[in-house]
Every structure is written in C-alpha cells, then in structure tokens.
N, C-alpha and C positions, 0 to 999 in steps of 0.2 A: 436476339440470338442470331449470330452470323455463322454461315456454313458454306464451305466450298462446294460449288456445283460443277461437276465435270461436263455438263452440257454447255455451260457458258465459259468454263475455264476461269472462273473468278469467285471470290468470296462474296456472298450475297446475304442480305437480311432474310431470314426464313419467315415466310408468311403462309400458313396453311390455307387450304381452300375453304374449309369449314371449321366447325368447332372441334372436330375429331381429326387428328393427324393420321393419315393412312400411311403406314410404314411396312414395306415389304423387304425382307432380308433373305438372300439366297442361303438355303440350308445345306445340310450335308448330303453327299451321295453315299448311301449306307452300304458300302462294299468292303470297308476296312475301318480300323480305328482312326479317328480323326487325329491328324498330326498337329503339332504346336503352331505351325504356320497358319493353319486354318483357325486354330483357337485364337490367334491374335485378331483375325477378322471378326470372329464371333464376340470377342471382348469389346472391340471397337464398336460394333453394332449395339452391344449392351450399354456402353457409355453414351452413345447417341440417344438411345431410348431413355436412359436415366436423366440426361440433360433436358430432353423434351419435357419429361414429367417435372423436373426441377423448376422449369419455367411455367408450370401450370397448365401445360397442354395435356389433353387426354389422347393417348396413342392407341390406335387399333393396329396391333402388330401381328403380321402373318409371316411365318417362316415355313418354307416348303421342305418336305422330305423326299428326296429323289430316290425312289426305289425301282425305277425303270431306266436303265442306262447300260451302255456297252460294257463297261468294266464289271458291272454286276453279273451280267450273263456270261461273260468270259470266265469269271471266277467260278460261277456255278457249274459251268461245263467242265472246267478243270477238276473240280472236286466231285463231279458227278452227283450233284444234289439239286433239289428244287431251289430256284432263286430266292424263294421266300425264307429259306433257312439262313441264307446269307444276310438278307436285309433285316430280318427280325433280330438276329444276334447283334449286328452293329448299330441298329437303331437304339436298342436298349443300352448299349455301351455309350452312345452319344449322350443320351439323357442323364446317365450316371455322371459322366464327366462334366456336363453342363452345370449340375448342382455343385460339384467340387470347386468350380470356378466362380460360384455365386452369380451366375448369369440368370437374369430374370426370365421367367418362362414367357413365350409368346402367347397371344390370345388364341391363335389357331395354328395347327401344324398339318396342313393338307398333304396327303400322300399322292404321288403321281398315279399310283395304281388305283386310287379311288376317284380319280378325276378324268377318266378316259372319255366319258361322254362330252365333257366340256371341251376337250381338245378336238374331238371329232367335229363338233359343231363349229369351232373356230376355223378348222381346216376347210370345212364345207363353204364357209363364208369367203375365205381367201380364194378358193377355186371359182366360186360364183363371180367374184369381182375381178378375176383374171390375174391375180397376183401369184397364184400357184398353178402348177401343172403336174400332170401324172406322167411318170416315166416307167421304165420296165422294172425298176427295183423300189419304187416308192413315189411319194408325192413331195414335190420340191417347191420352195419359195423362189420366185424369180427376182433376183436382186436388182436387175436393171429396170424393173417395173416400178420400184419404189425410189422416187427421185431424191429423197432426203437420206438415203443410206450413207452412213459415214459421219453423221453429224455428232455422234458421241465420241467415236474413236479418232476422228479427224483424218481418216484415210482419204486419199484422192481416188477418183474413179479410174484414173489411168492405171491403177494397180490391179484393176479387175481382170481376172482371167476369163476371157470371153467364152461363154458356153460351158465353163467348167462346173461340174456338180460334185458335191462332197456328201458322202453318206455317213462318214464317221462323226461322232459327237464332238471330238476334238480334232482340230486340223490346223494346217499351216496358217499362222496368225499374221502373215505378211501379205496375204492376198484375199480378195473377196471371191466368193463363189456361191452359187445357188446351194442352199442347205436343205437337208431333209426335214420335212414336217411329219412325215409318216413313212415307216419302213416296212416293206413287205417281208415276210418271214425269212430269217437267217441271213439277210443281206448285210447285217452289221458284223457278222462273224466270219469274215473272209480270212482272218488270220488263224482260225481254228480249223484243223484238218477235218476232212470228211469222215475219216475213221473215228476221230474223237467225237463227232456228232452222233455217229451210229452206235458207239458204245456208251453214250450218255444215258442216264436214267430218264431223260426226256429228249425229245427231238427239237434241238435248237432252242430259241427263246420263246417266251409266251407271246400270244397274239390275240387280237380282239377283232370282231367283225366291224366293218365300216362300209358305208355306201361306195367308197372309192377303192375298196379291196381290203381283205383281212391283213392285219399287221399290228404294229405298235408304234407309239409316238416317238419322234426325235426328242432330244434333250431340250432344245430351245423352246419348243411349243409348250412344254410342260409349265414353265414359269409364267408365261403369258396367260395361259388359261387359269391357273390357280390364283395368281395375283388379282386378275380382273374379277374372278368369282367372288372374292372377299372385299376388294378395295376399289374396283373400277366397274366396268360393265359386266353385268352378270348374264350369262347365257342360260336359258332354260330350254334344252333340246326337246323336251316333251311337249312344251307349249309353243315353241318357236318364238319366244319373247326375249326382249332385251330390256333389262331394268337398270337404270343408272343409279348407283348408290353415291358415287363421287364422280365428277367429270374426269378427273385424272387421279393418279396415285401421287401423294405428296412427296414421299422419299422412297427411293429404291437403293438399298445398300448392299455392298459385297466387297470382294477383293479386286485390286486393279487387274489381276490376271483375267477377270471376267469381262472387262471393258469390251474387248474384242476377242472372239466373235459373239459371245453369249448375250451380253446386254445390248449390243448393236442389233443383233437379230431379234431380240425381244421387242425393241422399238419398232423395227420394220414390220414384223408380222402383226403386232398389236395395232399400230396406227393405220396400217393398210386395211385391217378388218373393220375398225370402228370409225375411221375418219377423224379421230380425235387425238389430242395429246395423250400420250401414255403415262409419262412420269414427269413431274416438274423438276425434281432434284435427284441427281445421281451422286451418291456419296460412296467413295471407294477407299479401302484401306490398303496401305503399301505392304510390300513383301517383308517377310522375316528371313534374315540370312542366318546361316549356321556357321560360326567361325569364319565369317566373311564370304561364304559360298552359298549358292542356292541349294536347297534340299534336293537330294537325288538318291535313289536306292543304290546306285552304283558307288556312291560315296559313303554309304552307310550312315548318313546323318539325318535321317528322318526319325524324329522322336515324338512320343505320345505322352499323354498325362501319366500313363503307367510308368514310363521311363523316368519322368520327373519324380514320382513317388519312390521308385526303386533306388534312386540316387539320393534319397534322404531329404527331399524338399517338399514343402506344402504346395499344392496347386495354386493357392492364393499368392504364393511368392512369385509364381509365373505371372499372375494377373498384375501384381505390383510392378514387375519388370516391364510389362507392356505399357503401363502408365507413364514410364519414364521417357518415352519417345512419342512424338506427335504421330497421329495415325497416318498422315500423308508422307511420313519420312520412313525410310528403311530402318529396321532395327536389327542389330547384329547380336544374335544369341550366342552366349558362351556359358559353360557351366560356372565359370568364375563370376560372370555377371548375375547369374541366378543366385549364387551364394551371397552376393552383395545385397540382392533384393530380399533374400530370406532374412539376412541380418537386420536390414532396415525395417522389415515387417515385425520381426521379433522385438526390436527396440520400441516400435510404435505401440505394440500390444502391451509392453511393460509400462510404458508411460500412461496409457489409457487406464490400465488396471490400478494405477496409483491415484487417479483423479478423484476428487470429492464429488458428491452428487451434483447433478446438473443444475445450473442456475442461468441467469441471463447471459447470453453468449457475447462473443467478441465481434461486434457489428462491423468494424473496419475490415477485419480479416475475412469475414463471411462475404462482404461486398466485393473485396478483391478476388476472392475465390470464384464468385459468380461471374465476375467480369472475364476471368480467364477461361472458364468452361464455355462461356457464351461466345468467345472469340474463336470460332472454328474448333471447338473442343481442345483447347490448349491444355492438355493434361499435365505435361511436364511443369508448366508454370503453376498450375493448380496444386500439384504435389509440393512444389517449393514453397508456396504460400502456406500450405498446411503445416509444413515443418517450421517455418518462420513463426507461426502462431504457437506451436508446441514449445519452442525454445524461448518464447516471450515471458515477461513477468506478470502476465494476466493471471488472475486467480484460477486454480485448476478447475473449479466448478464452472467457470465461464468457458474455459477451453474444452471441457467435457461436452458442454452443450454444442459448441460450434463444430467440434470434430465429428460429432454424430450427424450434424447437418451436412457437412462435407462428404461424409461416408455414404450418403444417399446417392451420390454420383460415383465415388471411388469404388464402392462395393466390396470393401475389405472385411466386412463382417464385424466391425468395431463395436456395434451395439450389443453383440453377444458376449463381450468381455466383461467379466465380473470383477469388482474391486478386489485387489489382492489383499491377503491378510498377512500381517507381520508375524514372523516366527516368534516363538515363545521367548520372552525376555527382551525383545528388540524395542518395544515401546518404552520400557523403563530406561534402556540405554540411550535412546533418542532424547528423552527428557533430561537425563543426567548430563548428556553432552551439551544441551542447550544452556543448562545452568552454569556449566563450566565456562562456556563462551561468554555468558553474561558477566562472569566474575573475572574475565580476562585470562583464564587458564587455558590458552589455546593449544599448548603442546599436549596436555591431558585430553582435551577434546578431540585432537587428531588421532590419538591412540584408540579412543572409542569409535571414531569413524572407521578406522581400519578393522576393528573388531566387528562392526556392523557389516562391512563389506564382505568379510569372511563368512558371515552368516547369510549373505545373499541380499543385503539391503544397502542401497546407495542413498546417501543423504545430500541434498543440495540446499545451500543456505540462500534464502531470498529475503527481500525487504519485508514480506509478510510472515516470515518465519521459516523453519526447516520444512522441506518437501522431500518425502521419501518415495522410493519405488523398489519393488521386489524384482531382482534381476532374473534373467532366464536361468541362471544356475540354480537359484532357489526353487523356481517353478519346476525345473527339471527334476530336482531332488524330490519334490512333492509327488511328481508323476511316478517316480520309482517307488 
C-alpha cells in the first residue's frame, strides 16, 4: 500500500509500527453545520480507513470533537446561551450527516471538554522543559526553542516574526509565531465588546483551574493531548505516569488547510514534550472549490448536506462525486457535476439491482481495483475500473460478487440493494422477444423491446442471453 507522506513530500510504502494501525483524524469544531468542503475531507479519511482494512490492517481510529474553541464561545456570546447548547446541537447534526454519507464510525470520539487534565499535564511538561512560558494573557509555546519547527509545512525560519505572540486559534498563515497553549479568561474574546460580555447569560468563556493559572486550552494543544492519550504517549495526571501504547502515531489525517499552523504546532508541542517522533505519516486532503472559487460566507457559496438534500440529491451522490477526483487534487463542485454524480449512482444502483445472486467474482478486475486503491488511494482510476467491469460481458453473478468487494472501499451502500422485480407481464415479453430473435424476426423483436422500455425495463443482448434491468423510471413509479 502506497501513501503520500507530507513529511517527506513523496509517495511511500506504508508500514505500520505494530499490528494495529494508529489512525488519528481531525474532527469537527461543533459550532455550526459541517459544510461540504469539510465533508470531502471526512470522506477522504473514510476511504483511507477502508483501504487500510481492505489490506488486512486493523485500524484503531480516533477522531476528536472540538467543543472548546474561539468560534464556539463567540457564537454562544452572540446568542446569549451556554456554549454547551451550541456544541450539543451541532455535534448531533454532525453524527446524523456522518451516517448519511456512509462514513464508518471511529473507535473513539474524545471531546476537548473531557480531556482538560491531559492538556494541563502536557502543558506542565512543556513548561518544565523550557519550551513554554507564561505571559500576561496565557501560556505560550516558544517556537524558537523547537529546532525542527517547519519540517511539515516547509516554512523557513527567516519568516519568523521575532517575539510575536498569537492568542487567536486561527491566524496569519504566512508567518511563524509563538502560539497559545493555555488562555487566561476572556483573552480570546477581544472582538466581542465589553457590553456584550456584561449582558451575556454567562461571563465570558468557561475556564478550568490549573497550576499555571485558571483558563482554558488553546486549539492546538487539544489534538496533541487527545491523540496521544489513545494512540501515543498516555499521560496519567493523578499518578504522574507516562505509558507508551505506541511509540508514534502511524497516520494523522486532515485537510491541507491544517498543515500550517495546526499540524505544525501539534508536531512541535508533542515532540518537545515527549522527545519522540509524534506521527510517521501526515495525509492531507485538498480543497473543494465551489464554481471555481473558495468557499466564503460573503460569496454565499457555503453548502451543507441539508442544502444537498433540499436540491433533490442524495448525500451518497456527493460521496460519489468526491470519488471522481484524487484526494490530493482540488475538486470543483457545481450543481451540474452533482447531478451527473447522481445520475451515475442511479445507473449503478439499477445495474446492481438486475444482477443474479453472487458467485465467483471477476479476479482480474478485483486485482486492478486493489492496485488502484493501493496506489495512494487512486479512487478515480478505481471507479473507472469498476465501470469497466460493469460494462463487461462477465456473468452478472460474478460482477455482483466483485462490485460488493469493491464497495467495501467505495462505501456507496451497494450491498443494501435488493434485486429488482420485473413488472407484471415483462417476463413473458422478454421470453417472447428472445423466441422472435431466434426465428430471425428482428423487427417484431424490436417492437417488444420498445414496449418493455415503456414499461421501465431495458434489455441488453449478450452472448449468454438477454440481460434486463429495471430503470429508474419504473423504480420511481413503484415509490409513488
């Protein structure tokens, strides 16, 4: 299995440290509905996990839930509600949409709010080792102290703003700066007026006691603490012990927008604290464009799964669309491209519904498919191979077996499709047409073919006899 590693900037053969693959994927910040750009990343991560399993690896998958972050508290203050009302609502929405896209559940979903002790202990270690320092508004990581800073993003130290500190979770991505590990109360709400804070149902953001001062964690420290707790070094604040489960995390996945500063900062604080390699492979998915432009509220082009459904499309059509581009290539979303994906998915379902019961599969196509997905998750090629098999003259029972094998990676829910039933009278017409063809009466056979098509049944003549499928028109009529 080959996978592109952003640390080395090359495609490498993936070799896990142990028998179980430690997979950490950056999860949602639950302050709003997840948009389709982020869903592209989550589907890419799902494909990665499915390909690992496809190759016989056992994956221990951890995805964090960020429920402590600047945007959450800003929204809670604006709406004058407790921040947990915000996070609870959108966490539930996230999991509902996750199922609609047929994304496999992670083994663990740690929440930032449940992992405060782990973060405090990690920050204490960084302070003790001299990689962190206390300022008037929080505790910061000293970038200059970590010599390997920039090894993921490739930034040069000449770009470092000497002595600059950044308290916001999101900041200028063209410069390095010391970043906040721990924020003292209300320091992250500088853009919210004092009057707004006074009239809020709560005073500022939540805070927790810590040896270095009451406050709350910065965004970057959250992922380091939660990932190492399940996949790397485990910190036990009560006992002061560190227990190695794995020396490093095998794969850390996310979107390319997280390369800097988020993933770069994770490496710095984690390796500074442990003195060990944090992650072996960083896998990052590219951006989704909307009509050729980046998503922005000002452009009104931020869409959610709800918008996809309102426009008459299945969420799985969106998943299919994501499969048509390589995860390291930008994908341009348009409603026309989603319509094409929906049509392709409908056709695929119709074909599978017409297949005979599963038998021995198509070994050559399965082998080609495996080669494609193992070549840095080349899903466009894998989808093309799948369609090549569908259009081949192999028996439908063999194609049925192989397409369900392929769908273990594709995740289009094809195993749930039941064999379509012919409309009343169609079976007799198919048999009559075949007899006419045997007798050389092709013009009469063509009339019956047109009659069948009007009934919603398409017939294809093959070397092994006629193959029929119920079209979406007939399936739609049945729904009505």
